[in-house]
C-alpha positions as MATLAB code, in Angstrom:
seq = 'MKKFSLAAAITLLGGTGQVLADGNVGDQMQFGNDNGATITQVDQSTNNAAYQWQEGNDNRANAYQSFADGNYLDQTQIGNRNWVETDQWMQEGSEASSYQEGEGNRSTLHQWEGSGNTAYAGQMGSENTLYIDQYSQSNFNYVDMLQNGNDNMAALHQEGDANYFSSTQTGNGNGVWNSTRYTSADGFNGGQIGDGNVGIVYQEGAENTANLLQTGDFHYQDLAQVGANNQATIAQDGSGNSSVAYQVGADNAATVTQFDSFNTVDMNQLGNNNTATLVQMGNGNMTGFSQNGDMNMLTIDQSGNSNTALGFSEGVSNTVDIDQVGELNMAEIHQDLGADNLIALSQNGFEQSAHLGQSGNENAAFVDQSNGFNMVSVHQVGTSNLATVVQN';
ca = [
      90.709   95.399   78.130;
      90.767   95.220   74.318;
      91.904   91.914   72.845;
      93.324   91.324   69.387;
      93.123   87.699   68.222;
      95.174   87.760   65.031;
      97.093   84.479   65.182;
      99.297   82.595   67.550;
     102.833   83.943   67.835;
     102.846   86.548   65.065;
     105.098   89.533   64.673;
     103.789   92.928   63.668;
     105.789   96.106   63.116;
     108.960   95.115   64.861;
     107.514   92.790   67.517;
     108.774   89.269   68.121;
     107.022   86.192   69.487;
     107.873   82.659   70.454;
     105.441   79.904   71.426;
     106.179   76.307   72.357;
     103.643   73.647   73.474;
      99.943   73.373   72.645;
      97.070   75.762   73.262;
      99.078   79.008   73.510;
      97.851   82.256   71.929;
      99.954   85.359   71.373;
      98.650   88.593   69.819;
     100.540   91.831   69.183;
      99.466   95.066   67.473;
     101.509   98.258   67.265;
     100.703  101.672   65.833;
     103.224  104.478   65.540;
     106.987  104.483   65.314;
     109.852  102.757   67.123;
     107.635  100.495   69.200;
     108.903   97.108   70.393;
     106.989   94.081   71.656;
     108.005   90.564   72.693;
     105.912   87.534   73.661;
     107.512   84.281   74.862;
     105.461   81.256   75.956;
     107.630   78.185   76.399;
     108.276   74.792   77.991;
     105.438   72.678   79.398;
     102.821   75.438   79.544;
      99.422   74.934   77.899;
      96.264   77.032   77.561;
      98.248   80.288   77.964;
      97.208   83.532   76.302;
      98.992   86.863   75.806;
      97.602   90.044   74.256;
      99.598   93.228   73.666;
      98.479   96.465   72.044;
     100.584   99.612   71.673;
      99.540  102.902   70.147;
     101.929  105.839   69.851;
     105.697  106.056   69.670;
     108.661  104.549   71.517;
     106.605  102.097   73.572;
     108.015   98.784   74.840;
     106.025   95.717   75.884;
     107.379   92.347   77.023;
     105.572   89.235   78.219;
     106.933   85.886   79.417;
     104.979   82.813   80.510;
     106.479   79.434   81.399;
     106.157   76.134   83.298;
     102.431   76.365   84.109;
      98.855   75.911   82.916;
      96.042   78.406   82.510;
      98.031   81.672   82.506;
      96.550   84.821   80.995;
      98.134   88.174   80.191;
      96.686   91.337   78.640;
      98.734   94.538   78.183;
      97.601   97.785   76.540;
      99.603  100.992   76.116;
      98.294  104.222   74.599;
     100.565  107.228   74.177;
     104.324  107.577   73.988;
     107.344  106.230   75.860;
     105.378  103.751   77.950;
     107.070  100.563   79.170;
     105.535   97.365   80.526;
     107.084   94.006   81.368;
     105.338   90.976   82.825;
     106.850   87.628   83.851;
     104.821   84.606   84.929;
     106.803   81.529   85.955;
     105.701   78.095   87.185;
     102.217   79.330   88.161;
      98.921   77.596   87.734;
      95.838   79.713   87.119;
      97.710   83.043   87.184;
      96.331   86.163   85.527;
      98.044   89.466   84.794;
      96.546   92.562   83.167;
      98.081   96.008   82.694;
      96.738   99.240   81.183;
      98.680  102.469   80.646;
      97.512  105.687   79.014;
      99.571  108.828   78.622;
     103.322  109.196   78.369;
     106.312  107.851   80.224;
     104.449  105.324   82.348;
     106.338  102.255   83.607;
     104.811   99.003   84.835;
     106.619   95.871   86.026;
     104.968   92.647   87.171;
     106.608   89.405   88.324;
     104.629   86.371   89.452;
     107.025   83.553   90.247;
     105.949   80.297   91.875;
     102.634   79.161   93.286;
      99.052   79.029   92.062;
      95.966   81.192   91.820;
      97.793   84.553   91.610;
      95.964   87.494   90.046;
      97.228   91.015   89.342;
      95.480   93.996   87.764;
      97.242   97.304   87.133;
      95.985  100.496   85.537;
      97.735  103.823   85.066;
      96.157  106.918   83.545;
      98.180  110.058   83.036;
     101.923  110.397   82.622;
     105.176  109.442   84.335;
     103.539  106.953   86.699;
     105.491  103.951   88.034;
     104.050  100.669   89.218;
     105.896   97.598   90.502;
     104.287   94.304   91.546;
     106.227   91.240   92.675;
     104.477   88.133   93.999;
     107.532   86.155   94.929;
     108.460   82.471   95.098;
     105.964   80.065   96.652;
     103.314   82.786   96.657;
      99.845   81.240   96.593;
      96.343   82.677   96.178;
      97.574   86.302   96.062;
      95.418   89.069   94.630;
      96.503   92.566   93.596;
      94.416   95.455   92.240;
      96.076   98.821   91.554;
      94.819  101.993   89.892;
      96.708  105.261   89.473;
      95.007  108.319   87.997;
      97.177  111.385   87.572;
     100.866  112.091   87.118;
     104.114  111.079   88.847;
     102.454  108.497   91.106;
     104.404  105.537   92.507;
     103.112  102.158   93.726;
     105.261   99.206   94.792;
     104.185   95.818   96.153;
     106.004   92.717   97.334;
     104.044   89.666   98.525;
     105.578   86.388   99.640;
     103.448   83.681  101.227;
      99.897   82.552  100.552;
      96.390   84.013  100.389;
      97.525   87.662  100.476;
      95.359   90.538   99.290;
      96.287   94.040   98.124;
      94.302   96.907   96.640;
      95.448  100.463   96.016;
      93.823  103.474   94.355;
      95.677  106.750   93.818;
      94.078  109.833   92.318;
      96.120  112.992   91.943;
      99.786  113.751   91.461;
     102.975  112.677   93.175;
     101.387  110.064   95.439;
     103.244  106.962   96.606;
     102.273  103.672   98.246;
     104.591  100.835   99.284;
     103.459   97.463  100.592;
     105.460   94.403  101.626;
     103.937   91.176  102.928;
     105.992   88.073  103.732;
     105.320   84.509  104.869;
     101.673   85.127  105.526;
      98.304   83.469  105.374;
      95.214   85.414  104.310;
      96.636   88.880  104.940;
      94.787   91.843  103.441;
      95.533   95.414  102.455;
      93.230   98.061  101.078;
      94.391  101.594  100.379;
      93.178  104.727   98.652;
      94.787  108.104   97.982;
      93.049  111.186   96.615;
      95.146  114.341   96.352;
      98.778  115.204   95.769;
     102.040  114.206   97.425;
     100.644  111.514   99.733;
     102.792  108.604  100.956;
     101.588  105.262  102.306;
     103.883  102.449  103.502;
     102.681   99.051  104.743;
     104.617   96.013  105.979;
     102.791   92.875  107.147;
     104.249   89.576  108.284;
     102.300   86.751  109.882;
      98.797   85.440  109.328;
      95.425   87.102  108.697;
      96.568   90.686  109.295;
      94.429   93.424  107.757;
      95.358   96.993  106.837;
      93.010   99.704  105.549;
      94.523  103.069  104.623;
      92.769  106.134  103.211;
      94.337  109.498  102.424;
      92.284  112.426  101.200;
      94.026  115.753  100.684;
      97.678  116.561  100.179;
     101.075  115.581  101.600;
      99.915  113.029  104.165;
     102.278  110.343  105.458;
     101.383  106.856  106.697;
     103.737  104.143  107.906;
     102.189  100.913  109.203;
     103.847   97.645  110.232;
     102.034   94.572  111.546;
     103.836   91.411  112.624;
     101.923   88.491  114.080;
      98.447   87.131  113.591;
      94.991   88.638  113.148;
      96.068   92.251  113.715;
      93.866   94.972  112.257;
      94.629   98.599  111.442;
      92.470  101.330  109.910;
      94.078  104.707  109.232;
      92.251  107.633  107.617;
      93.694  111.066  106.898;
      91.873  114.123  105.579;
      93.236  117.625  105.115;
      96.938  118.238  104.558;
     100.276  117.335  106.058;
      99.077  114.783  108.627;
     101.449  112.022  109.747;
     100.711  108.595  111.227;
     103.214  105.912  112.266;
     101.808  102.717  113.791;
     103.425   99.395  114.714;
     101.659   96.295  116.002;
     103.486   93.138  117.060;
     101.577   90.189  118.484;
      98.106   88.812  117.925;
      94.573   90.231  117.775;
      95.643   93.852  118.191;
      93.454   96.605  116.714;
      94.358  100.200  115.875;
      92.152  102.953  114.452;
      93.627  106.358  113.606;
      91.544  109.214  112.198;
      93.093  112.580  111.382;
      91.312  115.688  110.105;
      92.606  119.146  109.166;
      96.370  119.768  109.064;
      99.767  118.854  110.499;
      98.562  116.401  113.124;
     100.963  113.651  114.243;
     100.435  110.126  115.611;
     103.176  107.737  116.730;
     101.650  104.594  118.238;
     103.013  101.149  119.168;
     101.252   98.043  120.456;
     103.266   95.025  121.598;
     101.422   91.991  122.885;
      97.973   90.538  122.357;
      94.407   91.844  122.252;
      95.404   95.493  122.681;
      93.138   98.229  121.297;
      93.934  101.831  120.345;
      91.469  104.411  119.008;
      92.933  107.813  118.162;
      91.086  110.819  116.726;
      92.599  114.211  115.887;
      90.619  117.232  114.689;
      92.296  120.587  114.274;
      95.861  121.600  113.578;
      99.192  120.634  115.049;
      97.968  118.033  117.546;
     100.383  115.312  118.670;
      99.899  111.817  120.091;
     102.733  109.506  121.068;
     101.813  106.359  122.993;
     102.928  102.751  123.493;
     101.027   99.781  124.908;
     103.047   96.764  125.990;
     101.225   93.715  127.322;
      97.823   92.171  126.816;
      94.235   93.460  126.677;
      95.186   97.114  127.204;
      92.869   99.801  125.869;
      93.763  103.321  124.713;
      91.365  106.064  123.603;
      92.576  109.565  122.734;
      90.360  112.271  121.273;
      91.989  115.606  120.402;
      89.925  118.521  119.110;
      91.535  121.913  118.691;
      95.071  123.034  118.059;
      98.520  122.070  119.357;
      97.319  119.603  121.981;
      99.756  116.891  123.105;
      99.175  113.432  124.593;
     102.180  111.264  125.471;
     102.733  108.120  127.489;
     102.920  104.371  127.806;
     100.987  101.526  129.372;
     102.621   98.257  130.427;
     100.805   95.294  131.889;
      97.436   93.632  131.499;
      93.946   95.114  131.087;
      94.973   98.717  131.698;
      92.786  101.518  130.334;
      93.661  105.074  129.312;
      91.039  107.567  128.126;
      92.150  111.094  127.183;
      89.864  113.837  125.878;
      91.458  117.161  124.898;
      89.408  120.103  123.637;
      90.981  123.499  123.097;
      94.564  124.580  122.573;
      98.010  123.838  123.962;
      96.850  121.216  126.454;
      99.411  118.659  127.637;
      98.851  115.144  128.985;
     101.601  112.750  130.087;
     100.568  109.266  131.216;
     102.537  106.359  132.723;
     101.176  102.950  133.685;
     103.996  100.706  134.918;
     103.771   96.903  134.900;
     100.359   96.619  136.512;
      96.917   95.239  135.846;
      93.373   96.636  135.705;
      94.451  100.263  136.165;
      92.315  103.118  134.847;
      93.153  106.714  133.922;
      90.423  109.023  132.623;
      91.503  112.570  131.764;
      89.405  115.410  130.360;
      90.991  118.728  129.363;
      88.682  121.448  128.087;
      90.309  124.831  127.642;
      93.841  125.997  126.987;
      97.370  125.527  128.302;
      96.466  122.896  130.869;
      98.916  120.256  132.082;
      98.365  116.807  133.577;
     101.011  114.280  134.696;
      99.449  110.994  135.780;
     101.209  107.786  136.795;
     100.203  104.388  138.154;
     102.244  101.456  139.428;
     100.365   98.489  140.826;
      96.950   96.973  140.314;
      93.335   98.143  140.198;
      94.137  101.830  140.647;
      91.819  104.526  139.254;
      92.415  108.215  138.552;
      89.738  110.634  137.288;
      90.891  114.143  136.328;
      88.745  116.939  134.887;
      90.370  120.236  133.860;
      88.497  123.184  132.339;
      89.136  126.805  131.424;
      92.894  127.445  131.404;
      96.338  127.273  133.024;
      95.506  124.375  135.363;
      98.189  121.906  136.441;
      97.831  118.515  138.123;
     100.163  115.688  139.069;
      98.907  112.349  140.390;
     100.981  109.236  141.127;
      99.470  106.046  142.492;
     101.546  103.163  143.867;
      99.986   99.995  145.240;
      96.568   98.423  144.914;
      93.008   99.765  144.665;
      93.866  103.457  145.074;
      91.348  106.079  143.922;
      92.033  109.693  142.935;
      89.524  112.292  141.704;
      90.614  115.803  140.697;
      88.413  118.594  139.360;
      89.932  121.924  138.292;
      87.909  124.827  136.953;
];
């Protein structure tokens, strides 16, 4: 960032400034026509600094700092019709920095109460919108955003302590939304490369981690994590893929990887220590699955086109492993309120159907389907049942 140390609280070309208390620094420089800039540093605050630089026409920059020590703010706008506003209230050691280049960009930052908050924002291109709000009693939060392109949208809300957020968007028409409340040491890291991608994250609890990556166009991600120490990694490549994942509890882990186009994942985990690993390669594949309980494990690998895997697992230490290769294969799985059950299904071919259900404990079903047009239905009730089916 460029800094212009002219004098404390000066007004240049239509800008206004106000400084009260010792150790404050306010700089403003404007080039062009009809630009407006305001700096206000008031009350008990000391050692604050604010830098604003505008170049072009019809830009607006505002900065407010109050009630705290050690605040820092740096805002730069290049182009026309850009707008930036930053408020820092009652914070100790806060830092805010914003950079906009192009036309019609809009950036809003609010850091309210707490200490140790840091926010960086950068927008390159035109008509981008960025909103950051680290709310009351927010401590040790960190935000890093970068948007490169046009018509991108990023919004963040963090409330709690020790939260982390990072987002990178490259392309046009991308959007990312994150909300984190009443948390301790939560983390989010996201990246978007392409056009028309959407990423939504909500985290509430302690030490939850979200990693989202979208490469390509028109992907959709919606992730919610409530509880403690949940982890989610979602990666999309291609176009038009959709992933919706919800985790409620503690120590749950979800990994979703989607390649190619128009694949869909809808996955829920309720409980503790559940694990889900989902991979889709091809076009038009669908996975819809729920795990309810503790220490359940789900693995689904779809390779091909228009394969479908649906089901639910309820209980403790149940395992489901589905491998689909080919086209138009269907798998429907039910595990009802049991423990230590296992279903392993392999479908290699086309238009094969498997309906597998277990109710009880320590049941195992192994099904292998190959070629095409095979159908199987297996239901196990009780304890320690074993079923093996091979269809060629």
